[in-house]
All heavy atoms as a GROMACS GRO file, in nm:
protein
  563
    1MET      N    1  16.520  13.675  11.328
    1MET     CA    2  16.433  13.758  11.250
    1MET      C    3  16.312  13.796  11.335
    1MET      O    4  16.253  13.712  11.400
    1MET     CB    5  16.390  13.682  11.125
    1MET     CG    6  16.354  13.773  11.015
    1MET     SD    7  16.322  13.699  10.852
    1MET     CE    8  16.370  13.531  10.859
    2THR      N    9  16.274  13.923  11.331
    2THR     CA   10  16.162  13.972  11.409
    2THR      C   11  16.032  13.946  11.335
    2THR      O   12  16.020  13.980  11.218
    2THR     CB   13  16.176  14.124  11.433
    2THR    OG1   14  16.303  14.148  11.489
    2THR    CG2   15  16.067  14.175  11.523
    3PRO      N   16  15.932  13.885  11.403
    3PRO     CA   17  15.804  13.862  11.336
    3PRO      C   18  15.731  13.994  11.318
    3PRO      O   19  15.747  14.087  11.396
    3PRO     CB   20  15.729  13.770  11.432
    3PRO     CG   21  15.790  13.796  11.565
    3PRO     CD   22  15.932  13.833  11.539
    4PRO      N   23  15.647  14.005  11.212
    4PRO     CA   24  15.573  14.129  11.191
    4PRO      C   25  15.470  14.149  11.302
    4PRO      O   26  15.420  14.052  11.360
    4PRO     CB   27  15.505  14.108  11.056
    4PRO     CG   28  15.504  13.962  11.035
    4PRO     CD   29  15.621  13.906  11.110
    5PRO      N   30  15.439  14.274  11.335
    5PRO     CA   31  15.340  14.299  11.439
    5PRO      C   32  15.204  14.247  11.399
    5PRO      O   33  15.165  14.256  11.282
    5PRO     CB   34  15.340  14.452  11.452
    5PRO     CG   35  15.410  14.503  11.333
    5PRO     CD   36  15.493  14.393  11.276
    6GLN      N   37  15.129  14.192  11.494
    6GLN     CA   38  15.000  14.132  11.463
    6GLN      C   39  14.883  14.227  11.485
    6GLN      O   40  14.779  14.214  11.422
    6GLN     CB   41  14.980  14.005  11.547
    6GLN     CG   42  15.083  13.898  11.517
    6GLN     CD   43  15.083  13.856  11.372
    6GLN    OE1   44  14.979  13.830  11.312
    6GLN    NE2   45  15.201  13.850  11.311
    7ALA      N   46  14.895  14.324  11.576
    7ALA     CA   47  14.785  14.416  11.603
    7ALA      C   48  14.776  14.524  11.496
    7ALA      O   49  14.668  14.576  11.467
    7ALA     CB   50  14.802  14.479  11.740
    8ALA      N   51  14.887  14.558  11.436
    8ALA     CA   52  14.891  14.668  11.339
    8ALA      C   53  14.802  14.647  11.217
    8ALA      O   54  14.742  14.743  11.170
    8ALA     CB   55  15.034  14.694  11.297
    9PRO      N   56  14.788  14.525  11.161
    9PRO     CA   57  14.705  14.511  11.041
    9PRO      C   58  14.561  14.558  11.061
    9PRO      O   59  14.504  14.619  10.973
    9PRO     CB   60  14.711  14.362  11.009
    9PRO     CG   61  14.843  14.319  11.062
    9PRO     CD   62  14.862  14.401  11.188
   10ARG      N   63  14.503  14.533  11.176
   10ARG     CA   64  14.364  14.577  11.199
   10ARG      C   65  14.357  14.729  11.202
   10ARG      O   66  14.265  14.789  11.147
   10ARG     CB   67  14.310  14.520  11.328
   10ARG     CG   68  14.283  14.372  11.318
   10ARG     CD   69  14.217  14.320  11.441
   10ARG     NE   70  14.194  14.178  11.427
   10ARG     CZ   71  14.144  14.102  11.519
   10ARG    NH1   72  14.110  14.154  11.636
   10ARG    NH2   73  14.125  13.975  11.498
   11LEU      N   74  14.454  14.793  11.265
   11LEU     CA   75  14.457  14.938  11.269
   11LEU      C   76  14.477  14.994  11.128
   11LEU      O   77  14.409  15.088  11.087
   11LEU     CB   78  14.568  14.987  11.362
   11LEU     CG   79  14.591  15.138  11.367
   11LEU    CD1   80  14.464  15.209  11.415
   11LEU    CD2   81  14.709  15.170  11.457
   12LEU      N   82  14.568  14.934  11.052
   12LEU     CA   83  14.590  14.979  10.915
   12LEU      C   84  14.466  14.959  10.830
   12LEU      O   85  14.432  15.044  10.747
   12LEU     CB   86  14.709  14.907  10.854
   12LEU     CG   87  14.845  14.945  10.913
   12LEU    CD1   88  14.953  14.855  10.856
   12LEU    CD2   89  14.877  15.089  10.890
   13ASP      N   90  14.395  14.848  10.849
   13ASP     CA   91  14.270  14.825  10.776
   13ASP      C   92  14.169  14.936  10.805
   13ASP      O   93  14.101  14.984  10.714
   13ASP     CB   94  14.208  14.690  10.813
   13ASP     CG   95  14.280  14.574  10.748
   13ASP    OD1   96  14.352  14.595  10.649
   13ASP    OD2   97  14.262  14.460  10.797
   14ALA      N   98  14.160  14.975  10.932
   14ALA     CA   99  14.067  15.082  10.970
   14ALA      C  100  14.106  15.214  10.906
   14ALA      O  101  14.020  15.287  10.854
   14ALA     CB  102  14.062  15.094  11.122
   15ILE      N  103  14.234  15.246  10.905
   15ILE     CA  104  14.280  15.371  10.844
   15ILE      C  105  14.254  15.370  10.694
   15ILE      O  106  14.207  15.469  10.637
   15ILE     CB  107  14.430  15.394  10.874
   15ILE    CG1  108  14.449  15.419  11.023
   15ILE    CG2  109  14.485  15.511  10.792
   15ILE    CD1  110  14.594  15.420  11.067
   16VAL      N  111  14.280  15.257  10.629
   16VAL     CA  112  14.256  15.246  10.485
   16VAL      C  113  14.107  15.260  10.456
   16VAL      O  114  14.066  15.327  10.361
   16VAL     CB  115  14.312  15.113  10.430
   16VAL    CG1  116  14.264  15.088  10.288
   16VAL    CG2  117  14.465  15.115  10.435
   17ALA      N  118  14.022  15.200  10.540
   17ALA     CA  119  13.876  15.211  10.520
   17ALA      C  120  13.831  15.356  10.532
   17ALA      O  121  13.750  15.404  10.452
   17ALA     CB  122  13.803  15.123  10.621
   18VAL      N  123  13.882  15.427  10.631
   18VAL     CA  124  13.848  15.569  10.647
   18VAL      C  125  13.901  15.647  10.528
   18VAL      O  126  13.834  15.738  10.478
   18VAL     CB  127  13.904  15.625  10.780
   18VAL    CG1  128  13.893  15.776  10.785
   18VAL    CG2  129  13.833  15.562  10.898
   19GLY      N  130  14.018  15.612  10.480
   19GLY     CA  131  14.079  15.682  10.367
   19GLY      C  132  14.000  15.666  10.238
   19GLY      O  133  14.013  15.747  10.147
   20GLN      N  134  13.916  15.564  10.228
   20GLN     CA  135  13.833  15.548  10.110
   20GLN      C  136  13.717  15.648  10.111
   20GLN      O  137  13.662  15.679  10.007
   20GLN     CB  138  13.782  15.405  10.101
   20GLN     CG  139  13.894  15.308  10.072
   20GLN     CD  140  13.851  15.162  10.080
   20GLN    OE1  141  13.740  15.131  10.121
   20GLN    NE2  142  13.940  15.073  10.039
   21VAL      N  143  13.682  15.697  10.231
   21VAL     CA  144  13.574  15.795  10.244
   21VAL      C  145  13.632  15.936  10.247
   21VAL      O  146  13.581  16.027  10.181
   21VAL     CB  147  13.491  15.768  10.371
   21VAL    CG1  148  13.385  15.875  10.388
   21VAL    CG2  149  13.430  15.629  10.366
   22PHE      N  150  13.738  15.955  10.326
   22PHE     CA  151  13.804  16.084  10.338
   22PHE      C  152  13.943  16.074  10.279
   22PHE      O  153  14.018  15.984  10.316
   22PHE     CB  154  13.816  16.126  10.486
   22PHE     CG  155  13.684  16.132  10.556
   22PHE    CD1  156  13.644  16.031  10.641
   22PHE    CD2  157  13.600  16.241  10.538
   22PHE    CE1  158  13.523  16.036  10.706
   22PHE    CE2  159  13.479  16.248  10.603
   22PHE     CZ  160  13.440  16.146  10.686
   23PRO      N  161  13.979  16.164  10.188
   23PRO     CA  162  14.113  16.154  10.127
   23PRO      C  163  14.224  16.168  10.230
   23PRO      O  164  14.224  16.260  10.310
   23PRO     CB  165  14.116  16.269  10.027
   23PRO     CG  166  13.993  16.347  10.043
   23PRO     CD  167  13.903  16.276  10.139
   24ILE      N  168  14.315  16.073  10.230
   24ILE     CA  169  14.430  16.074  10.320
   24ILE      C  170  14.555  16.058  10.234
   24ILE      O  171  14.564  15.964  10.155
   24ILE     CB  172  14.423  15.959  10.423
   24ILE    CG1  173  14.300  15.973  10.512
   24ILE    CG2  174  14.550  15.954  10.505
   24ILE    CD1  175  14.282  15.857  10.608
   25ARG      N  176  14.650  16.150  10.249
   25ARG     CA  177  14.776  16.140  10.174
   25ARG      C  178  14.856  16.020  10.223
   25ARG      O  179  14.858  15.989  10.341
   25ARG     CB  180  14.859  16.265  10.192
   25ARG     CG  181  14.797  16.385  10.128
   25ARG     CD  182  14.890  16.500  10.137
   25ARG     NE  183  14.929  16.531  10.000
   25ARG     CZ  184  15.027  16.609   9.967
   25ARG    NH1  185  15.101  16.664  10.058
   25ARG    NH2  186  15.054  16.634   9.842
   26GLY      N  187  14.924  15.956  10.133
   26GLY     CA  188  15.010  15.845  10.170
   26GLY      C  189  14.936  15.716  10.198
   26GLY      O  190  14.990  15.625  10.259
   27LEU      N  191  14.813  15.706  10.155
   27LEU     CA  192  14.733  15.586  10.182
   27LEU      C  193  14.793  15.463  10.117
   27LEU      O  194  14.789  15.354  10.174
   27LEU     CB  195  14.590  15.609  10.133
   27LEU     CG  196  14.484  15.513  10.182
   27LEU    CD1  197  14.478  15.513  10.335
   27LEU    CD2  198  14.349  15.548  10.125
   28GLY      N  199  14.850  15.478  10.000
   28GLY     CA  200  14.912  15.364   9.932
   28GLY      C  201  15.025  15.305  10.015
   28GLY      O  202  15.042  15.183  10.022
   29HIS      N  203  15.101  15.392  10.080
   29HIS     CA  204  15.209  15.346  10.166
   29HIS      C  205  15.153  15.264  10.282
   29HIS      O  206  15.208  15.161  10.320
   29HIS     CB  207  15.289  15.464  10.219
   29HIS     CG  208  15.399  15.426  10.311
   29HIS    ND1  209  15.510  15.358  10.268
   29HIS    CD2  210  15.414  15.443  10.444
   29HIS    CE1  211  15.590  15.335  10.371
   29HIS    NE2  212  15.534  15.387  10.478
   30LEU      N  213  15.043  15.308  10.340
   30LEU     CA  214  14.983  15.234  10.451
   30LEU      C  215  14.934  15.097  10.406
   30LEU      O  216  14.945  14.999  10.479
   30LEU     CB  217  14.866  15.313  10.511
   30LEU     CG  218  14.904  15.440  10.585
   30LEU    CD1  219  14.779  15.513  10.631
   30LEU    CD2  220  14.994  15.409  10.704
   31ARG      N  221  14.883  15.091  10.284
   31ARG     CA  222  14.838  14.960  10.232
   31ARG      C  223  14.955  14.863  10.221
   31ARG      O  224  14.942  14.746  10.255
   31ARG     CB  225  14.773  14.978  10.095
   31ARG     CG  226  14.638  15.041  10.100
   31ARG     CD  227  14.576  15.044   9.961
   31ARG     NE  228  14.451  15.115   9.965
   31ARG     CZ  229  14.424  15.222   9.893
   31ARG    NH1  230  14.513  15.269   9.808
   31ARG    NH2  231  14.308  15.283   9.902
   32THR      N  232  15.069  14.912  10.174
   32THR     CA  233  15.183  14.822  10.158
   32THR      C  234  15.247  14.785  10.291
   32THR      O  235  15.316  14.683  10.299
   32THR     CB  236  15.290  14.884  10.065
   32THR    OG1  237  15.336  15.006  10.121
   32THR    CG2  238  15.236  14.907   9.927
   33MET      N  239  15.226  14.865  10.394
   33MET     CA  240  15.282  14.832  10.526
   33MET      C  241  15.228  14.699  10.578
   33MET      O  242  15.296  14.629  10.653
   33MET     CB  243  15.253  14.942  10.627
   33MET     CG  244  15.340  15.064  10.609
   33MET     SD  245  15.299  15.197  10.723
   33MET     CE  246  15.321  15.120  10.880
   34ARG      N  247  15.109  14.662  10.536
   34ARG     CA  248  15.052  14.534  10.580
   34ARG      C  249  15.130  14.417  10.524
   34ARG      O  250  15.126  14.308  10.578
   34ARG     CB  251  14.907  14.522  10.536
   34ARG     CG  252  14.818  14.622  10.604
   34ARG     CD  253  14.675  14.581  10.608
   34ARG     NE  254  14.660  14.459  10.685
   34ARG     CZ  255  14.596  14.353  10.642
   34ARG    NH1  256  14.542  14.350  10.525
   34ARG    NH2  257  14.584  14.246  10.719
   35LEU      N  258  15.202  14.438  10.415
   35LEU     CA  259  15.277  14.332  10.350
   35LEU      C  260  15.421  14.324  10.400
   35LEU      O  261  15.498  14.242  10.351
   35LEU     CB  262  15.276  14.353  10.198
   35LEU     CG  263  15.138  14.364  10.136
   35LEU    CD1  264  15.151  14.399   9.988
   35LEU    CD2  265  15.058  14.238  10.156
   36TRP      N  266  15.458  14.409  10.496
   36TRP     CA  267  15.596  14.417  10.543
   36TRP      C  268  15.643  14.282  10.598
   36TRP      O  269  15.572  14.214  10.671
   36TRP     CB  270  15.607  14.522  10.654
   36TRP     CG  271  15.744  14.526  10.713
   36TRP    CD1  272  15.852  14.589  10.664
   36TRP    CD2  273  15.787  14.462  10.834
   36TRP    NE1  274  15.960  14.570  10.746
   36TRP    CE2  275  15.923  14.492  10.851
   36TRP    CE3  276  15.724  14.382  10.929
   36TRP    CZ2  277  15.997  14.446  10.959
   36TRP    CZ3  278  15.798  14.336  11.036
   36TRP    CH2  279  15.932  14.369  11.050
   37ARG      N  280  15.761  14.248  10.558
   37ARG     CA  281  15.828  14.129  10.611
   37ARG      C  282  15.973  14.168  10.639
   37ARG      O  283  16.035  14.238  10.560
   37ARG     CB  284  15.827  14.014  10.510
   37ARG     CG  285  15.688  13.963  10.478
   37ARG     CD  286  15.630  13.891  10.599
   37ARG     NE  287  15.500  13.836  10.570
   37ARG     CZ  288  15.386  13.889  10.610
   37ARG    NH1  289  15.386  14.000  10.678
   37ARG    NH2  290  15.272  13.832  10.583
   38PRO      N  291  16.027  14.122  10.748
   38PRO     CA  292  16.168  14.154  10.777
   38PRO      C  293  16.259  14.094  10.671
   38PRO      O  294  16.228  13.990  10.613
   38PRO     CB  295  16.192  14.094  10.915
   38PRO     CG  296  16.082  13.996  10.936
   38PRO     CD  297  15.968  14.038  10.850
   39PHE      N  298  16.369  14.159  10.647
   39PHE     CA  299  16.464  14.115  10.546
   39PHE      C  300  16.581  14.045  10.613
   39PHE      O  301  16.636  14.095  10.711
   39PHE     CB  302  16.513  14.236  10.466
   39PHE     CG  303  16.617  14.201  10.364
   39PHE    CD1  304  16.582  14.136  10.248
   39PHE    CD2  305  16.749  14.233  10.385
   39PHE    CE1  306  16.677  14.103  10.154
   39PHE    CE2  307  16.846  14.201  10.292
   39PHE     CZ  308  16.810  14.136  10.176
   40ASP      N  309  16.616  13.932  10.561
   40ASP     CA  310  16.730  13.857  10.614
   40ASP      C  311  16.823  13.827  10.497
   40ASP      O  312  16.785  13.756  10.404
   40ASP     CB  313  16.682  13.728  10.679
   40ASP     CG  314  16.795  13.646  10.737
   40ASP    OD1  315  16.908  13.698  10.749
   40ASP    OD2  316  16.772  13.529  10.772
   41ASN      N  317  16.944  13.881  10.501
   41ASN     CA  318  17.038  13.862  10.390
   41ASN      C  319  17.134  13.745  10.414
   41ASN      O  320  17.233  13.732  10.342
   41ASN     CB  321  17.115  13.990  10.363
   41ASN     CG  322  17.211  14.025  10.474
   41ASN    OD1  323  17.201  13.974  10.585
   41ASN    ND2  324  17.305  14.112  10.444
   42ALA      N  325  17.106  13.660  10.510
   42ALA     CA  326  17.197  13.550  10.543
   42ALA      C  327  17.224  13.459  10.423
   42ALA      O  328  17.337  13.417  10.400
   42ALA     CB  329  17.142  13.468  10.660
   43LYS      N  330  17.120  13.428  10.346
   43LYS     CA  331  17.139  13.339  10.230
   43LYS      C  332  17.229  13.405  10.126
   43LYS      O  333  17.318  13.340  10.070
   43LYS     CB  334  17.005  13.303  10.169
   43LYS     CG  335  17.017  13.208  10.051
   43LYS     CD  336  16.882  13.171   9.995
   43LYS     CE  337  16.896  13.079   9.876
   43LYS     NZ  338  16.768  13.046   9.815
   44ALA      N  339  17.208  13.534  10.099
   44ALA     CA  340  17.291  13.604  10.002
   44ALA      C  341  17.436  13.609  10.049
   44ALA      O  342  17.529  13.586   9.970
   44ALA     CB  343  17.239  13.746   9.979
   45VAL      N  344  17.457  13.636  10.175
   45VAL     CA  345  17.594  13.640  10.230
   45VAL      C  346  17.657  13.502  10.219
   45VAL      O  347  17.772  13.488  10.178
   45VAL     CB  348  17.593  13.690  10.376
   45VAL    CG1  349  17.728  13.670  10.441
   45VAL    CG2  350  17.550  13.835  10.380
   46ARG      N  351  17.580  13.399  10.252
   46ARG     CA  352  17.632  13.262  10.250
   46ARG      C  353  17.665  13.219  10.106
   46ARG      O  354  17.769  13.161  10.081
   46ARG     CB  355  17.526  13.170  10.312
   46ARG     CG  356  17.568  13.027  10.329
   46ARG     CD  357  17.466  12.944  10.405
   46ARG     NE  358  17.334  12.943  10.341
   46ARG     CZ  359  17.225  13.005  10.388
   46ARG    NH1  360  17.230  13.072  10.501
   46ARG    NH2  361  17.110  12.999  10.325
   47GLU      N  362  17.577  13.246  10.011
   47GLU     CA  363  17.596  13.196   9.875
   47GLU      C  364  17.679  13.288   9.786
   47GLU      O  365  17.751  13.240   9.698
   47GLU     CB  366  17.460  13.171   9.811
   47GLU     CG  367  17.385  13.056   9.877
   47GLU     CD  368  17.252  13.026   9.810
   47GLU    OE1  369  17.224  13.083   9.701
   47GLU    OE2  370  17.177  12.945   9.865
   48LEU      N  371  17.669  13.417   9.807
   48LEU     CA  372  17.738  13.511   9.718
   48LEU      C  373  17.857  13.579   9.783
   48LEU      O  374  17.944  13.631   9.714
   48LEU     CB  375  17.640  13.619   9.669
   48LEU     CG  376  17.516  13.565   9.598
   48LEU    CD1  377  17.420  13.678   9.568
   48LEU    CD2  378  17.556  13.491   9.471
   49GLY      N  379  17.857  13.584   9.916
   49GLY     CA  380  17.967  13.643   9.988
   49GLY      C  381  17.984  13.793   9.975
   49GLY      O  382  18.096  13.840   9.975
   50PRO      N  383  17.874  13.869   9.960
   50PRO     CA  384  17.893  14.015   9.952
   50PRO      C  385  17.939  14.072  10.086
   50PRO      O  386  17.910  14.016  10.192
   50PRO     CB  387  17.754  14.068   9.917
   50PRO     CG  388  17.662  13.968   9.978
   50PRO     CD  389  17.732  13.834   9.965
   51ALA      N  390  18.010  14.181  10.078
   51ALA     CA  391  18.054  14.248  10.199
   51ALA      C  392  17.968  14.373  10.219
   51ALA      O  393  17.985  14.470  10.144
   51ALA     CB  394  18.200  14.286  10.188
   52PRO      N  395  17.874  14.370  10.313
   52PRO     CA  396  17.791  14.489  10.336
   52PRO      C  397  17.878  14.608  10.374
   52PRO      O  398  17.977  14.595  10.445
   52PRO     CB  399  17.702  14.449  10.453
   52PRO     CG  400  17.705  14.299  10.455
   52PRO     CD  401  17.839  14.260  10.401
   53ARG      N  402  17.842  14.725  10.321
   53ARG     CA  403  17.917  14.848  10.348
   53ARG      C  404  17.842  14.932  10.450
   53ARG      O  405  17.720  14.923  10.459
   53ARG     CB  406  17.932  14.929  10.220
   53ARG     CG  407  18.011  14.861  10.115
   53ARG     CD  408  18.013  14.932   9.982
   53ARG     NE  409  17.962  15.068   9.981
   53ARG     CZ  410  17.997  15.159   9.894
   53ARG    NH1  411  18.084  15.129   9.800
   53ARG    NH2  412  17.947  15.278   9.895
   54PRO      N  413  17.914  15.017  10.520
   54PRO     CA  414  17.847  15.110  10.611
   54PRO      C  415  17.754  15.203  10.533
   54PRO      O  416  17.785  15.244  10.420
   54PRO     CB  417  17.961  15.190  10.675
   54PRO     CG  418  18.083  15.106  10.655
   54PRO     CD  419  18.060  15.028  10.529
   55LEU      N  420  17.640  15.235  10.589
   55LEU     CA  421  17.542  15.321  10.524
   55LEU      C  422  17.602  15.456  10.486
   55LEU      O  423  17.577  15.506  10.375
   55LEU     CB  424  17.420  15.340  10.614
   55LEU     CG  425  17.310  15.431  10.558
   55LEU    CD1  426  17.252  15.372  10.431
   55LEU    CD2  427  17.203  15.453  10.663
   56GLU      N  428  17.681  15.515  10.574
   56GLU     CA  429  17.740  15.645  10.547
   56GLU      C  430  17.826  15.642  10.420
   56GLU      O  431  17.823  15.734  10.338
   56GLU     CB  432  17.823  15.694  10.666
   56GLU     CG  433  17.743  15.719  10.792
   56GLU     CD  434  17.715  15.593  10.872
   56GLU    OE1  435  17.768  15.484  10.839
   56GLU    OE2  436  17.638  15.603  10.968
   57GLU      N  437  17.904  15.537  10.405
   57GLU     CA  438  17.990  15.523  10.288
   57GLU      C  439  17.906  15.507  10.161
   57GLU      O  440  17.934  15.568  10.057
   57GLU     CB  441  18.081  15.401  10.306
   57GLU     CG  442  18.177  15.376  10.193
   57GLU     CD  443  18.262  15.252  10.216
   57GLU    OE1  444  18.285  15.213  10.332
   57GLU    OE2  445  18.304  15.193  10.115
   58THR      N  446  17.802  15.426  10.167
   58THR     CA  447  17.716  15.403  10.052
   58THR      C  448  17.645  15.531  10.010
   58THR      O  449  17.641  15.565   9.892
   58THR     CB  450  17.614  15.293  10.086
   58THR    OG1  451  17.684  15.175  10.124
   58THR    CG2  452  17.524  15.262   9.967
   59VAL      N  453  17.589  15.604  10.106
   59VAL     CA  454  17.519  15.728  10.075
   59VAL      C  455  17.618  15.832  10.020
   59VAL      O  456  17.587  15.902   9.924
   59VAL     CB  457  17.444  15.782  10.198
   59VAL    CG1  458  17.390  15.922  10.174
   59VAL    CG2  459  17.331  15.688  10.237
   60GLY      N  460  17.735  15.838  10.080
   60GLY     CA  461  17.838  15.932  10.030
   60GLY      C  462  17.875  15.904   9.886
   60GLY      O  463  17.886  15.996   9.804
   61ASP      N  464  17.895  15.777   9.852
   61ASP     CA  465  17.928  15.740   9.714
   61ASP      C  466  17.812  15.773   9.619
   61ASP      O  467  17.833  15.820   9.507
   61ASP     CB  468  17.962  15.592   9.704
   61ASP     CG  469  18.097  15.558   9.764
   61ASP    OD1  470  18.174  15.653   9.793
   61ASP    OD2  471  18.125  15.438   9.781
   62ALA      N  472  17.690  15.748   9.663
   62ALA     CA  473  17.574  15.778   9.580
   62ALA      C  474  17.564  15.928   9.554
   62ALA      O  475  17.540  15.971   9.441
   62ALA     CB  476  17.447  15.726   9.645
   63LEU      N  477  17.581  16.009   9.658
   63LEU     CA  478  17.575  16.154   9.642
   63LEU      C  479  17.686  16.204   9.550
   63LEU      O  480  17.663  16.293   9.467
   63LEU     CB  481  17.583  16.224   9.777
   63LEU     CG  482  17.459  16.207   9.867
   63LEU    CD1  483  17.486  16.266  10.004
   63LEU    CD2  484  17.338  16.270   9.802
   64ALA      N  485  17.804  16.147   9.562
   64ALA     CA  486  17.914  16.185   9.474
   64ALA      C  487  17.881  16.154   9.329
   64ALA      O  488  17.906  16.234   9.239
   64ALA     CB  489  18.043  16.113   9.516
   65TRP      N  490  17.820  16.038   9.304
   65TRP     CA  491  17.782  16.002   9.168
   65TRP      C  492  17.675  16.099   9.115
   65TRP      O  493  17.684  16.145   9.001
   65TRP     CB  494  17.729  15.859   9.165
   65TRP     CG  495  17.688  15.816   9.026
   65TRP    CD1  496  17.770  15.768   8.928
   65TRP    CD2  497  17.557  15.824   8.970
   65TRP    NE1  498  17.695  15.743   8.814
   65TRP    CE2  499  17.564  15.777   8.837
   65TRP    CE3  500  17.434  15.864   9.019
   65TRP    CZ2  501  17.454  15.769   8.754
   65TRP    CZ3  502  17.323  15.857   8.936
   65TRP    CH2  503  17.335  15.810   8.804
   66PHE      N  504  17.575  16.131   9.198
   66PHE     CA  505  17.471  16.226   9.155
   66PHE      C  506  17.532  16.362   9.119
   66PHE      O  507  17.490  16.426   9.024
   66PHE     CB  508  17.364  16.242   9.263
   66PHE     CG  509  17.263  16.130   9.265
   66PHE    CD1  510  17.255  16.047   9.376
   66PHE    CD2  511  17.178  16.107   9.159
   66PHE    CE1  512  17.162  15.944   9.380
   66PHE    CE2  513  17.085  16.005   9.161
   66PHE     CZ  514  17.077  15.921   9.270
   67ARG      N  515  17.633  16.406   9.197
   67ARG     CA  516  17.701  16.532   9.166
   67ARG      C  517  17.777  16.523   9.033
   67ARG      O  518  17.774  16.613   8.951
   67ARG     CB  519  17.797  16.569   9.278
   67ARG     CG  520  17.730  16.628   9.398
   67ARG     CD  521  17.831  16.680   9.502
   67ARG     NE  522  17.766  16.695   9.630
   67ARG     CZ  523  17.774  16.607   9.729
   67ARG    NH1  524  17.847  16.500   9.718
   67ARG    NH2  525  17.709  16.629   9.842
   68THR      N  526  17.846  16.410   9.013
   68THR     CA  527  17.926  16.389   8.892
   68THR      C  528  17.841  16.394   8.766
   68THR      O  529  17.882  16.454   8.665
   68THR     CB  530  17.999  16.252   8.900
   68THR    OG1  531  18.082  16.251   9.013
   68THR    CG2  532  18.081  16.226   8.775
   69VAL      N  533  17.722  16.336   8.771
   69VAL     CA  534  17.637  16.332   8.652
   69VAL      C  535  17.545  16.453   8.643
   69VAL      O  536  17.465  16.464   8.550
   69VAL     CB  537  17.556  16.201   8.643
   69VAL    CG1  538  17.647  16.081   8.628
   69VAL    CG2  539  17.463  16.184   8.761
   70GLY      N  540  17.554  16.546   8.741
   70GLY     CA  541  17.480  16.670   8.733
   70GLY      C  542  17.340  16.668   8.791
   70GLY      O  543  17.261  16.758   8.765
   71TYR      N  544  17.307  16.568   8.868
   71TYR     CA  545  17.174  16.562   8.929
   71TYR      C  546  17.166  16.649   9.056
   71TYR      O  547  17.059  16.683   9.100
   71TYR     CB  548  17.133  16.420   8.962
   71TYR     CG  549  17.106  16.334   8.840
   71TYR    CD1  550  17.143  16.202   8.836
   71TYR    CD2  551  17.043  16.387   8.727
   71TYR    CE1  552  17.118  16.122   8.725
   71TYR    CE2  553  17.018  16.310   8.616
   71TYR     CZ  554  17.055  16.176   8.616
   71TYR     OH  555  17.031  16.100   8.506
   72LEU      N  556  17.282  16.678   9.114
   72LEU     CA  557  17.285  16.763   9.235
   72LEU      C  558  17.369  16.886   9.208
   72LEU      O  559  17.460  16.888   9.135
   72LEU     CB  560  17.344  16.688   9.355
   72LEU     CG  561  17.262  16.573   9.409
   72LEU    CD1  562  17.338  16.505   9.524
   72LEU    CD2  563  17.128  16.622   9.460
   0.00000   0.00000   0.00000
């Protein structure tokens, strides 16, 4: 698992501080970036045994469903 970057939080703090004075779009996203943690699904795979699918297949199925229900 990759540790989160350590220099980035100070830079993000500075951007958020400036954003409180000057409106910056997407500031909420920058705030949540400080909370980023890498995801490890090893426990889920070990305990539940899911079979991860290729991203292309998953997105294709999702788009097909959206078309079927009339969202696309």
